[in-house]
C-alpha positions as CSV (number, residue, x, y, z in Angstrom):
1,M,7.6,46.0,-133.3
2,P,3.8,46.1,-133.2
3,I,1.9,43.7,-131.0
4,D,0.0,40.9,-132.9
5,K,-3.6,41.6,-131.7
6,S,-4.5,37.9,-132.3
7,L,-2.2,37.0,-129.4
8,T,-3.5,39.6,-127.0
9,N,-6.4,38.6,-124.9
10,P,-9.1,41.3,-125.6
11,L,-11.5,40.0,-122.9
12,P,-11.7,41.4,-119.4
13,A,-9.3,39.9,-116.9
14,V,-11.9,39.4,-114.2
15,L,-15.5,38.5,-115.0
16,R,-17.9,41.0,-113.4
17,P,-20.2,39.4,-110.8
18,A,-23.2,39.4,-113.3
19,E,-21.0,37.6,-115.9
20,Q,-19.9,35.0,-113.3
21,V,-23.5,34.3,-112.3
22,A,-24.3,33.4,-115.9
23,I,-21.3,30.9,-116.0
24,I,-20.8,29.7,-112.5
25,K,-23.3,27.4,-110.9
26,I,-21.4,26.4,-107.7
27,D,-21.3,28.8,-104.8
28,G,-17.8,30.2,-104.1
29,V,-16.2,29.2,-107.4
30,R,-14.5,32.1,-109.2
31,L,-13.1,32.4,-112.7
32,R,-10.4,34.8,-113.9
33,R,-8.8,35.4,-117.3
34,N,-5.1,36.5,-117.1
35,V,-3.8,39.4,-119.1
36,L,-2.0,37.8,-122.1
37,I,0.2,40.0,-124.2
38,G,2.1,38.6,-127.2
39,D,3.7,39.0,-130.5
40,E,5.8,36.8,-132.9
41,R,8.5,36.5,-130.2
42,G,6.3,35.0,-127.6
43,V,3.9,35.9,-124.8
44,I,3.8,37.4,-121.4
45,V,1.1,36.1,-119.1
46,E,0.4,37.8,-115.8
47,M,-0.2,35.1,-113.2
48,L,-0.5,37.1,-110.0
49,D,-1.3,40.7,-109.1
50,T,-2.2,41.0,-105.4
51,R,-3.9,44.3,-106.2
52,D,-6.6,42.3,-108.0
53,E,-9.7,41.4,-106.1
54,Y,-9.3,37.8,-107.2
55,W,-6.4,37.5,-104.8
56,D,-8.5,38.4,-101.7
57,Q,-6.6,35.7,-99.6
58,P,-2.9,35.9,-99.0
59,V,-0.6,34.0,-101.3
60,V,1.3,31.7,-99.0
61,Y,2.4,28.8,-101.1
62,A,2.6,27.8,-104.8
63,Y,3.4,24.6,-106.7
64,M,3.4,23.5,-110.3
65,G,1.6,20.3,-111.5
66,T,1.4,18.5,-114.8
67,C,-0.9,16.0,-116.3
68,R,0.0,13.9,-119.4
69,P,-2.2,13.9,-122.5
70,H,-5.5,11.9,-122.0
71,K,-4.8,11.3,-118.4
72,G,-6.7,12.4,-115.3
73,K,-6.3,13.2,-111.6
74,G,-8.8,13.3,-108.8
75,W,-11.3,13.2,-107.1
76,G,-10.2,15.2,-104.1
77,Y,-11.3,17.9,-101.8
78,H,-9.8,20.0,-99.0
79,V,-11.2,20.6,-95.6
80,S,-9.5,23.9,-94.8
81,H,-8.0,25.5,-97.9
82,E,-9.0,26.7,-101.3
83,D,-7.2,25.8,-104.5
84,R,-6.4,28.6,-107.0
85,Y,-5.3,27.0,-110.3
86,T,-3.6,28.9,-113.1
87,I,-3.2,27.1,-116.4
88,V,0.3,27.7,-117.9
89,A,0.2,25.3,-120.9
90,G,-2.2,22.8,-122.4
91,E,-5.8,22.2,-121.6
92,M,-7.8,21.1,-118.6
93,I,-11.3,19.8,-118.3
94,L,-12.1,20.4,-114.6
95,A,-15.2,18.8,-113.0
96,L,-16.5,20.1,-109.7
97,Y,-19.1,18.6,-107.4
98,D,-20.6,20.5,-104.5
99,D,-21.2,18.0,-101.6
100,R,-21.1,20.6,-98.8
101,D,-24.0,20.3,-96.4
102,D,-24.3,24.0,-95.8
103,S,-24.1,25.1,-99.4
104,P,-27.0,26.6,-101.4
105,T,-25.6,24.7,-104.4
106,K,-25.3,21.3,-102.7
107,G,-25.6,18.5,-105.3
108,V,-24.5,20.7,-108.3
109,V,-22.0,19.3,-110.7
110,Q,-20.2,21.7,-113.1
111,E,-17.5,21.2,-115.8
112,F,-15.0,23.9,-116.9
113,Y,-12.7,24.0,-119.9
114,L,-9.6,25.9,-119.0
115,S,-6.6,26.9,-121.2
116,R,-3.9,29.5,-121.3
117,E,-5.8,31.5,-123.9
118,G,-9.3,31.3,-122.3
119,H,-10.4,31.1,-118.8
120,N,-7.2,30.2,-117.1
121,Q,-7.6,30.8,-113.4
122,I,-10.2,29.2,-111.1
123,T,-10.8,29.2,-107.4
124,I,-12.1,25.9,-106.0
125,P,-13.6,26.5,-102.5
126,R,-12.9,24.2,-99.6
127,G,-15.2,21.2,-99.5
128,I,-15.7,21.0,-103.3
129,W,-14.8,17.7,-104.9
130,H,-12.6,18.2,-108.0
131,A,-11.0,16.2,-110.7
132,H,-9.4,17.0,-114.0
133,I,-8.3,15.5,-117.2
134,N,-6.0,16.7,-120.0
135,P,-8.0,16.3,-123.3
136,G,-5.0,17.7,-125.4
137,E,-2.0,16.3,-127.1
138,V,0.6,18.0,-125.0
139,D,1.3,18.0,-121.2
140,L,-1.0,20.2,-119.1
141,V,1.0,22.5,-116.9
142,F,-0.7,24.4,-114.1
143,V,0.4,26.4,-111.0
144,N,-1.7,26.2,-107.8
145,F,-1.7,29.0,-105.3
146,P,-3.6,27.3,-102.4
147,S,-4.8,29.5,-99.6
148,E,-2.7,27.4,-97.1
149,P,0.7,25.8,-97.4
150,F,0.9,22.0,-98.0
151,V,1.7,20.0,-94.8
152,H,3.5,16.9,-96.0
153,N,2.9,14.8,-92.8
154,D,-0.8,15.8,-92.5
155,P,-2.2,16.7,-96.0
156,D,-5.5,18.6,-96.1
157,K,-6.9,16.3,-98.8
158,R,-9.6,13.6,-99.0
159,T,-9.6,11.5,-102.1
160,L,-11.7,9.1,-104.2
161,P,-10.8,7.2,-107.4
162,L,-11.5,9.0,-110.7
163,D,-14.1,6.4,-111.6
164,T,-16.1,6.5,-108.3
165,D,-19.8,6.0,-108.3
166,K,-20.1,8.4,-105.3
167,I,-19.9,11.5,-107.5
168,P,-22.6,11.9,-110.2
169,Y,-20.2,12.8,-113.0
170,K,-18.1,10.8,-115.5
171,F,-15.6,12.1,-117.9
172,K,-16.3,11.3,-121.5
173,T,-15.1,7.8,-122.7
174,G,-11.5,7.6,-123.6
175,L,-10.4,10.6,-121.5
176,G,-8.8,10.3,-118.1
177,R,-7.6,6.8,-118.7
């Protein structure tokens, strides 16, 4: 049976450095587009290939998270590990704020729209505040491959409420409620 080209992602899996510079404004953030192959029976989405330069740190832990439609989670940042989100289903608006004292992009805020069909993997460097909302009508499902395992009795996470005034970003009205 022939592959339905409308379900196959024709775009490059990894944005070349020059392409990333045009999109990414925060130092250390990386975007990746998974290989998506599909036909009328369904799709196959490659989530992890350790031969790919995107996975330059070992994969030591993974977990799945969800977010209900029109709900949000955040703000949070990690002192010692990076997050590597992969969108499995639904949509995510991810906001990032660089508050790192030693960063050339300190003070920069950037918003990303992520979905299974578009940019669907993002690396969030340690020290970057991040929050997300689900603007869609179905549950957002994502997998995180953080660079360190989660330690339940000593989590590597600092948090603020989603509506904090300490971060110069607000999600659009009606989202993240």
